[in-house]
N, C-alpha and C positions, 0 to 999 in steps of 0.2 A: 583333892586334901584341900585344906581351909589354909588362906591365907591369912598370913599372921600382919596384927600390926601392933602397934603403941598402946598398952596401959600396965596399970601396977609399976610395977618397981621400972618398969622400961625406960630408956632415957627418949623424950619424945622427939616424933619423927625419922625415930631410928628402927627397923622391922626388928621382932623378936626373934629368936632360934627355937622357939617353943611352939608348937599351935594353938592356937587360941580360938575358940569357939567365941565369944564376947568380950565386946569391948566397951560394954557397960551404957548406961542411957546417956552420958555425956556424949557416947557419939551415933544416938539416935538416927535413922536415915541418912545416915552416912553412906559415901559409896566409892567403890572400886571402877576405876574405868579401865579397858584394856583396848591396847594400841599396836600396830606393827612398829616394832622397833625402828627409830629416825623419823615416823611420819604423825602424822596425825588423823592417820587413815583406821576408823575402830576394827577389833578383829575379834570374832567367837572366842567365846571361853564355854566349861559346858557344865551342867549340871552331877551327871554320870560319868564314869568311870572309862566306858565306852566309848565316848565322844562321839554323841548320835543326838544328843538334847541340848542345843546351846541354850542359854539364858534367851527369854524376847527380844530383851534392846540389845545387838549387837556390842557387845564389850562391854557391856555396861552392868553393873552387881549390887546392888542395895541391902544396906542392915533392916533389920525392924526396929521397932520403938525400944528397945532396949538394948541396939548395937550387936545384935546378934546376927554374924553373915552365915548365907548357907554353904556346905560345901561347894567348891570352885575346882573345877578340873581345867589344867590347861593341855593343849595341843603340843607335844615336845616336837613337834618339826616346825615350828614357829618360836620367832625369839619376841617376846612383849616389848612393850615400853608402857609402864604401868603407873596412875598416877592416883593418890586416894584423896576424899574429899569430904569434910566435916561436914556437922548437922546443915549448916549455915553456909556450906557448898563452896567454903575456902579450899581452895587448893592449898593440902598441906604439907605434900612433898610426891615428887617423880622420881622412879627409877629406870632406866633407860641404860644400856639391855638389863634386863631382868632375870635372876639367876634360880630356876626353882629352889627349893629346898626339899630335901628327901624326908619325910614320915618317921625318921629313927635319930635317937636320940642321940648328937655329938656330930649330925652330918650334914655341915654345910660352908659355906663361902669362908663363912665368918671363926672356924674351928682351925686350930689345929693339925686337928688329927681326924681320920675318919676320910669320907671319898667326895670328891669335889670333882664339878662338872661345870667345864666352862660350856658358856654360850655357843661354841663352835660343836660341841657335842662331845670333845674330849674328858676322857673321865682318867683323874687322879687320884693314886692313894697312897697316902704318906706311909712311914712307919709306923707301928701303933705307942699307942701309949704305954707308959710304965706301965706293971700290973696286971696286963692281962697278960694271954698264951704267948704272945713274942710275935702271932701270925699274923699280917695284913688281911688276906684275905682266903676265906675258906668257902669251897663250893659244896653244896652237900643235894642230892638228887633227891627231887621230890615227885608228888604225885601226877605232875606234870611231864615226864619224863624222866630216862635214865642216865640221860650223858649229863653230866654237870657244867663239863665246856666245850666248846666248840669253837675253831678259830677257820675262819673263811679267807684264805687269802684273795688277792685280785689278779695277779699274774703269777703262772708256775715258774719256778726258780728263782722266787722272790721269797725272802725271808716273811714267816707268819709269827715266828715267835726270836725277840731279841730280848737279849741278857747280858747285862752289862755288871762290871766290877765283882763277879762271882768265880770264872775260867781261873785256876790256876795249875801251875804245874810242881812237878815231884818227883821220888825218886821212884814211884811205884812204875811199872811196865805192863805192857797188857801184851798178848797176843789176838789177832782176829782177821780170820778170814771173810774178807769183802761178800767172796760168792758161796757163803754157805751160813744158813739160819741156823746157831747153837741147839745143837740139841739135835738136828735134822738132815738130812742127806744133802749132798751138795744143789745147792738151786744158787741163779741168777737171784740180786734184789731186786724185788717189785718195783721198786722206785729209789731216791734219796731224798730225805728230808732237809735242806735248808734253815739251817739255825745261825743266828748273827751274834758273837760275843764280842763286846769291847768293840764294834766297828767293821769286826773281821766272819767275812761268812764260809761256813763249816756246813757239809752234807754229810748226814747221818742216811748209813742203807737201811732200808725197811724192806718185810715181807710181807704179803698178808695171805692167809686163805692155805689149802692145802690140796692138791700140788699148787707150788707157788707160782703163780700168771702173773705173767709183765704188769704194771700199774698204769690202771684206768681210773679216770674219776667216773663220778657218778654216772653211768650211760645215761645220754641224755640229749635231745632234738634242741638245737642250736638255733638260732638267726641268724642271718649273714646282709651284709651290703653289698649286692649284686649290681655290677655295672657290668655290661655285655651285649652282645649281638644275640644268643640266644645262650640258653642255659639248662644245662641234665643235672634234676635232683636223681643223682646215680641210688640204685635201689640198695645198696650197700652203705649207703651214707654219705658219701664222697658226694659234691658239687662239681662240676667240670662247667669252667665258663668260658665261651666260645668267644674271642674277640674283645674279651676283656679280663676282668677280676670277681672273684666273690671270695669274701674276706667272713672270716676265716678258711672258706675251700672245705669244711665239712658241714653238712646242716644234722648231721647224726655223730657223734663221738662218744663210745672210739667206735670205727667202722663194722657194720655186722651184717652177713649175709644174709638179703631178703627182708632187711627194715622194713626198707621199702611197704611191702604188705602192709603195715602197722601205724601207717602213717598217714592225712591225710593234709593238702594243701589248700587254703583259699586266697586270692591274690583282690586286692581295692585297688580298681586306680584310680591314682590320684594326680595323675599331671599327664599333657598330651593332650593332640588334636582330638578333636570330638571322634574321629570315626578310626582312631586307633582301640588296636586290643589285642591283649595275651591272647595267644594260640589254646591256651587250655589253662583251666580253675580259676578263669576269671569271676568273681561272683559264685562260685560252688565248690563246695566242699569235693577235693578231689584225691581219690587215691593215687601214691607215688609209686605205688605196686612194686614186684620185687624186681621188674626189668628198670625200672625208673623212669623217669617222667619228663619230658622234653618240651621247656618251653619257649615259646618265640614272638615277635610281633607280626602285625602284616603289611608292615611299612619302611622307610626308612628312618622316618623321625623318630624323634625321643618320646618313649614312653615311660610313665614310672609308676610307682605305687609300692602297697606295701604288703605282705603276705603276713598270714598265720601259719603255723603247725599245730596241730592236734591228731589225737590217739584214737578220735571218734568222727563217724561220718556226721554227725551233727555239728562239730565243732564244739565241744565242750568235754574236757578242759582245753583250754587253749597251750602248748607246751611252747612254743618259745614264737619270735614274731621275729621282722625281718623287713629290708628295702632290696626291692628290684627296680634298674633302671634298662632297656632294650632299646636297642637303636644300631641303622645300617642292614634291616632288611629288605631282604626281596620286596616288590610289591611296586607302590608310587613313592618317588624318589621326590628329593627336595633341590636340584640342583641350584645352584646360584646364577642367572640368569644374564650376563652381558656381553652383548652382540650388537654387531653392525643391524641394522632392519635389514629385514625381517625375522624374525625367530617362529620357528614352524614346530609346533608340535606333533611330531608323528602320529599316524593313526596304529603302528607298530610299537610306540613308547620309546621311539627315538625321539633325539632335538636335534636341533641347530648343532647346541654342542653338550653333548652328554644326555644319557638317556632321564627321561620324566619319567618312564618306569620299567622294572629290570624285574627277569629278561625279556629283551624282546620279545613281544610278542603280537600275532597279525591280529588285524580289527580290537584288538584291546582298546583305544580312541574311545569307539562305542558307550563303552560302560563307565567312561568321569566325565565331570563337568571341569572347569576354570574359570576363574572371577578373578581379576585382578584390581586393585586398587592404587591407580596414582597419587604416589606424595610425591613428587616434584615433575621437574625438567625446565627443557624451553617452553615458556609462555605462549599461549596459541597451538600449539601440539599435544595430542593424547592418543592413547593406543588404541590403534583403529578395530580393537575386536575385545570382547569379553572382558572388558573395562567398566567393573560395577555390575556385571550381569552373571549369571552362572551360564556357560556357551560350553555346550557338547563339542568334545574333540574330535570327537565321529572317525568313524574306520580310514576314513583317506583323509585324518589329520586338520589342524587348526592353523592358519598362517595370520599372525600378530605383526603386525606392520606399525608406521606413525602417520598420525591423519594431522594434517594441518598445512601454511600454505609452503610455497617452495621456499628455501633458505639455503645457505651455503652451511651452516653445522649447528643443527639442531639434535634435542633428546629428550626421553621421558622414563620417568624413575616411577617406580612401586614397590607394590608385594602381590605375592598372586597364593592363592590356592586351590587345592585340587580335591574336590569330593567323590565319592560313588553315587550321588545321587543330584538332581537337578535342581534342588531347595537349598544345596549346602549344608546338609544336615550333619554328614558323613565327611570329617575333613579329612585327607591321610597324607598330604603333604603340604607345604607353604615352602616361599622362600624369594631372595629381591629377584626384579627383573629393570634390566637398563637398557634401552635398544638409543642407540645412536642411528643419525639421519642427517645427508645434506653436505657431508664432509668433502673436503678438496680429494680427500683419498679416495680412489676411485674401487669400482669394484669386478673388472674383465674377467671373463676366464678365458682363460690362453689358452691355444692347443696348435702346436708346432714341429717344424725341425728344429731339432736342438744345436745351440744352446738361444736361453730367454735372458736376455741381457734388461734390468733393470737400470737406467739412467737416474743419476742424481739430480737431473731438472724434471723428472717426474714422466717421461717418454719410454719406450720399451721397445724392444725389437725379437724379433724369431727368427736365426739364424741370417742375421743380417737385412733385416727385413721389416720395417717398420711395421708395430702391432699397435691395439689400446694402448694407453696410457695406466700407469697405476698412479698419479695424479693429476689433476687440471684445476689452473691451468699449468703450462710449463714454466717453473721456478726455479732459477739458478741455486745449486745447492740446496736443496729440499732434502736430499736423501739420507743427509744426517740427523734428519729428526724423527726417523719412520724405521720399525725393524719388519720384517716379516720371517714368519715360522708355517713350514709345510710340513701337511703329515700324509706321508704315503700311503693310499688305497688299491693301488691295482698297477700292472707293470709285468713287464716278463720277470720271471723268476732270478734275482739276485741282480737286479737293475733297481740303482736308485738316483734319488737328486744329488748333485754333486755339493750344493750347499744349503742350508737353511733348512734341511729335514730332522724335524723334530728339536728345533732349537729357535729361540729368537735372532736375528742377525740383521742387523743395522746394513742398511742401503748402502750406505758413507755417500757421501757428498759425488764420488767419482763412479757411484755405480755397484751393480753388483751382476755377477753372471752366473747361472745357475744352467750347469748341464746335465750329463748323464755320467753314473759309474756303473764300472762291474760289466760290460756289453761282449770287451775284448774275447775273441774266437765266437760269435754267436753268429746267425746268418738270417740272411732278409732285415725285417722293419723289426727293429727292436724298442718298444714301450716304456713310457715308467708315469703314472698319473696320480695324483694327490688335489687335494686341497688345504688353500691357504688361508691364513690371516695377516693384515696389517694393521700394528697400531704404535700410535706413539711415545712408548714405553718400551725398554727390553723386558719389561714385567708380564708384558700382556694384554696390559689395561690400560685404558680400553681400546677393545678392537675397531678399529675406525672403517675397514674395509676386509672383505674375505671372497672366494669365489674359489673354481677351478683350475687347476693347471695341467698340462698335458703335453710330452714331451716322447719324441721319437729320433729315429734315424736309421736307415735303409743302410742296414752293414756289409751287403752286397751278397757275394758269394765268397764260399773257403774249397782252396782243391790242399788237398795232401795226397804229396808223389813221396813214394816207398822204393828207393833203388838196393838198399844194403840187403843182404842175404838176411831172412829169419824166418821165424818157423812161429806159425798160430798166435803172432802180435793180434792184439787188440788196438779197434776202431771205434769211435763212438760218435753217433748222428749230433750233432752240434744242435744249441735249443736257438728255435728260431727255421731253422731246416722244414722246407715243404718237400724239395725233392733230392734224391739220393742217386749220384752216376757212379758205377766200380768200373775199374778197366784191369785188367791181371795177363801179363804176358811170362810164358816158359821162357827157362833161356835158350840158347844158341848152342847149338853142339861144336866143339874143337875138330881145329882142319885137319887134316889128314897127314903123314911123314911125305916129305919128299923123296927122291931116286933119282940117280944119276942114270943119262938116257946111254943107252948101249952103240949109240952113234955117235954117242957126245952131249955133252950138256945136262939138263936139268929136268924129271918129271916132275913136275909139283900134286901134291897131296890133293885130295878134294878139299872146294871150304866147308865150314859145319851147316848143317839146314838153320831156317830160324825155328822159333820158338811160337805156339802156335798163340794167338789172341782171342781175349773173350770180352765182351759187354755187356753190361746190364743197366736200366733207367727202373726205378721204383719212383713212388710217393714215399714222403715219412710214413703217411699216415698206412698205408700201406705193410711197413714193417713195424711198428708198434708206435711210431713217437722216437719222438728226439729222446737221447738219452741210452736208446737203444745199441746193442753195441754190435762187431761185425769182426769176425778173424780174415787175417791174411799171412799167406805163406810167398817168400820170394827168394828164387834161388839163384845161385851164381852157377856162369856157363861151365860149359864142358872140357875139358882141359884140351890144348892140339899138342899134336904128335912130333916128334921130332926126331924118334926112334925108327931108321929105314923098317919100310915094312907092316907099319902100326899106323892104324885108324885112329882118327880123333876119338876121342869119347863124346857120348851124347850128354846133352842137356838135358835140366829136371822141370817135372812138372809145378808153375807157381798156382795159387789156388787162392779164392775169396772164398771162406764159409758165413754161415750164422752163430753169432754168438749168443748175445740174451734174442736177437728180432725175429718176425714171427714172419712166415712169406715167403720165406728168399731160400732160392734156386742155388746149388754150391755151383760156382764156378773154377774150370779147371783149363789151363792152358799148358798142354805137354810141351814138354822142350825138344830142341830141332835135332836131328840124329846126328851122328860125329862125320867128317868126311873121309872118303876112303883113302887107303896108303896107295901111294903111286909104285910103279914097278917100272924097271930098264926100259921096258917098252914101251908103256901107256903112263897117264897121271892118272891119279887116283878119282874116285867119279863122288859128287858134290852128296853132303849126309840130307835126307828125307824134312823136310818141315816138319815139325809138333802140331797138330792136332788140338781143338779146341769145344769144347762141350760149357752147357749152364746157361751161358749167356740169353736174356730174354731181349738182347737186340742183334749182335751179330755174335758170331764164332767163326774165324778166320784159321785158316791151315799156314805157317809159316811158310816164305819160300826154300827152294832146294837149293843145296851147294849157294848160297848168296852170306853177303857179311852186312845186307841194311837189314834190319827188323821190321816186322810190321809197323804202321803207324796207327795212333789212336785215334777216337772218336772226339775226345775232351781237347777243349781251345788250350795249349799252356801245360800239356802233360809231360811238354820234354822228351815225348815219342819219337823216332822207335825204338822200341828196345827189342833184346833175344835175337840182334843178330850173330849170323854162324862166325866161325875163328878161319879168319884170312889165308888162301890157302899156300900163298906166296910167304907169308911168316911162320908159316905153320903154328896159329894160335891158337887161345884159347876160346868158346863162343861169349858172345856177349852175357852180362846179367840182365834175367828177369825185372819185372817190376810190375807195382799193385799202386794202382789211383783212386782216390775218392775225390769226389764231387758235388758239393752242395750248394744247392739255389733257394 
């Protein structure tokens, strides 16, 4: 368009609404000068409508000697400030902002009718003047296409059409089924079109195609914002972000089977440490594939980038673009190091606190170098290794301590980097490192019999015996200023520290006792081990002391004695057992009945026989170890007889058999025989003793006609058991027993 100005009948200094091409000789060599709105920064205007050929001097256009200006084309994306200077270079007027005029009669900001365009790009079409068709806007298709109007919304579900002061109500009625497109078979709507009338949003059902498929926008690739540890661009268009999010969640919409085979992705790294890399598609167009493409990174630290999607392996055209940030993966880690010196970079990837490489890998340290830059700390103290130099961690590890004079409290602070090469070109991890030393808090390793008592004055005892102090010099009431945290690392299953395990616990001025829990019923020496840290804060920062702690207790022996009749009951070998000893008795026979003697008096029946006894000894290992089971049976004694001429009842066998143990021989102790019945001429015979088998140490036959059973081999087993019934009282025989002893 040609920028108009004053001429003819126009009012001086006011722009005309008719385009002018000549201002006359009075304006020879006058100029228009164009700036960004609100500034004095010149900006381009153009010689052609395609906006590719700006005037030679930025924002400067001059008339010829007759006051004629060439056509001037403005960039509609720019809001201009325009100044007009006459032939004497005198500023005649300034318009800021300048609203461009349309090249159609009657359309400008100065007209009451026609289209108005605000500097913000908003277009308003007032009602038409009288005398016309009465239609404010008529759209006709032309050679550029067949669609006269296209409305593009910015958010699904929001109205793209707003109609005010037009809707009405009346007596008309309409019958309509929303599941049926008029004139067709029943089908669900393809979608719902939102239209706002007078501030109220309505939804109109819409259909398309035949058959009528669910509504979907034009299928297309979509750029996303991805923040995760890894991401899967699915072969069907779905995006799965592990350990984070992908927004909106589809790289292609709507989803379509095998769509990934038709698309390629290329990632450009834009941020992150020098050695970090995306696992796929970095700098190369890579097919997503029908099975999808998973992208991760090679370390824990964050790596960022932008990516593009294309339908061609050449990358042309680019159909979508997004951003991708990945972190938290295996490889070199970036722990924050804050410990009492020294810190050890383990050759297998472990560290004094947390891994520097994951997962733990034998000899991985030989492939990595560390460099520490000291940024602070106590004057005169430095890191003892890797300070300002790339140093190999080695397969045996690297110890970093503090170098400097002896002192009571000192520290060094810095940052570190870990690289996969000796020159530090490929940096994969970084973080902060703070080491403390010389503190009054000590770092002893404690090992002994429970409990460990940390006194409030800094001293310590193990089972009442003085041991290494946790604080030096001894200072009254120092305990309230320090906390301890224990991490259990070893010991008997189920046994734990009684205090400070897994939580920062104040030592207090009255001290802290740390014992053991969970060992009741265990046999032999029971232990628990771990590492500890001591801090001057309940948060654990800073750590001032650290070491190991191991407590134990000799839980001695356990004996289980069973004398009540039972069948096939279960006995479990306790934790900590080294040796297993087993005893079993059969029950005694009952006494026989008495009889009146022919010469007067009484002839007594015979006493019952004693039950047999069997004894075995095994190592727990030979039986398969602790936790394995045995089965045992205990029987009641045989009944005595008080019926003249009737003998006593024999006792029954007791036994110990294998449950889940291995290598065990069944032990059987048979019951004693019943005592014989007396006659008028003689007393009854004593019952025979029961035999025994299966004991790998002792198998003893019970005594004949005796009320005293066989004594066992285990101290404290309560024997004898299984004695015969007394002939005088016509008693029942004694019950058998089973005894288990563990050491």
